C-alpha positions, 0 to 999 in steps of 0.5 A: 657737709663732712668738713662742717661736721668734723669741725663742729666739736672743735669749734665748741671746744674753743668757744669758751676760750678767751680771745686774748688766749686764742690771739697769743697762741697764733703761730705768727705771734709766737714767731714774732715774740721769739725773734724779739726775745732773741734780739733782746738777749743778743743786744746785751752783747752789743757793747762788747761786740762794738769794742771787740770788732772795729768794723762795727759800732753800736748802731751797726752791731744793733742792725746786724743782730736785728737782721739775724733775729728777723730770720727767726720769723721764717723758722717754721717754713725755712729753718735752715736760713736762721741756722745758716745766719747763726753760723755766720754770726758765730764765726764773725762775732762769736755770738752763740745766742741765735744758734740756740734758737736756730737749733731748736727750730730745726729740731722742732720743725724738721725732726730728729734727723735734721736736728742731729745733722745741725748739731753735728755741723755746729759742733764741728764748726765751733771746734774749727773756730776754737782752733783759730786765734781770737776765740774769746777766753770766756767762751772757753779757752781750754778744751774742757771749757769748750766741751762744757759750754759750747757743745751742751748749748747746741745739744740741749737746744736741738734736743728740746726742739726734737722733743717738742717735735715728737709732741707735735706729732703725737698731738697731730695724731690725736687730732686726726684720730678724733676727727676720724671718730667724728666723721665715723659718728656722722656716717653712723648718724646718717645710717640711723637717719636712713633707717628712720626714713626706711621705717617711717616712709615704708610704713606709709607706703605699705598703708598706701598699698593696702588702701589702694587695693581696698579702693580698687576692690570697692570700685569693681564691686560698684562697676567702676572698672576704670577707677579700679584700674587706676587704684591698682596702678597707684598700688603698684606704684607704691609697691615699686617705691617700697621695693626701691626704698628697700634696695637703696637704704641699708636696713639696720640690724634686726631688732632695732627701732626708729628713733623716738619722737616728742612723746618720749621726751617726758620719760627722757627728762625723768631719767635725767632728773633721777641721774641728778640733772634737773630739767625744765621742759617746755614744748609747744602743743603744735610741735606734736604735729611735726613729721616723725623724722623731724620729731626724731631730730628734736629727740636726738638733740635733746637726748645728747644735750642732756647727756652732755650736761650731765657730763660737763655740768652735773647738777646744773638745771637744764632748760629745754624749749621746743617751739614752732613758729613761722614754719620753723621748729626751734629747739633751745637748750641751755644750762649754766656753766659749772663754777669749777670743773668736775673732779674727774674729766668726762670721757668725750670725743665730740661724736655726739655733737657731730651726730646732733649736727648731722641729724638736724642738717639731714632734714634741712635744718641748722645747728649752732652752739655758743657760750653766752652770759655764763651759760652753754647754749645749743640752738637747732632750727629745722623746717616744720614742714606742711601744716604749719 
């Protein structure tokens, strides 16, 4: 239950994203494209590598560079592997391309310390190679050339990776904070449901106690002592149940009231229309026979959907349909998606969405959201209960 509620808003936020965009953002796809990009850049050096090293022909150089690029597929889980291969290619073929990707990967997926260490080792190894005969002239045949080309390549690649790592941490922290807020909303909604249970059920138990006492008194007046004892026993049972209800369910703050029911929906619609959101409300007559808890769930869903429509699709007409059939109560709320995003981004954390889902599920229902034919749709179904 917690997991479903925590991810409800995240699923809704991703519902309208194109499938191609979601596919392109997959980490494995990005790794494959990174490896292919690295190989494409290194393949430009294949003719020169084959000419400079008699041990390699064109096909051998291609195979070596392809194998080196393939190690980038492991850059998230084992970033030190492409880095080690990059140093080998640097010493053997004086190839600088793979080391840039490897340094970026270390900074991105292992953080600042690993990035700084990798750059230090890279600069030291490059300097040692620079002292050996055979270092290509165009890669720096003087110290100034070395410092202006080889060193900045490594520092820049690792620096960009470290910066991306910081952004990843900030993004993860933000997602964790949002998830915590959603879970808090779920717990808050459960407290509201518990309060409603206490108010509605407690009222019925109180009426049962009073009615039992009245029947017991009448039975004694009529000389039916046995029936009077049973009515008194029934009243005592109701009082014990009421006491147990008070002990188990934490009462809400003083002055709070139960969540309204369907009779308040017209006022809610009128309030939304005054705020600029036209609403078409359709409610089956039999829906008024739903229990108070179920009516509270329907009201909660409608209220939150109208609030979201005012935030994300201001001015668009909202259709609210509440129907009861085959022992199920169904709430359908739709509104067209705006042609352009609002000029100012609405403040939203997804807490209301999680609260709606939790409220519906608390009475045994289901809650779904989707984007269909240019409209945003919320569908909640819950058992209608006895009498339907």
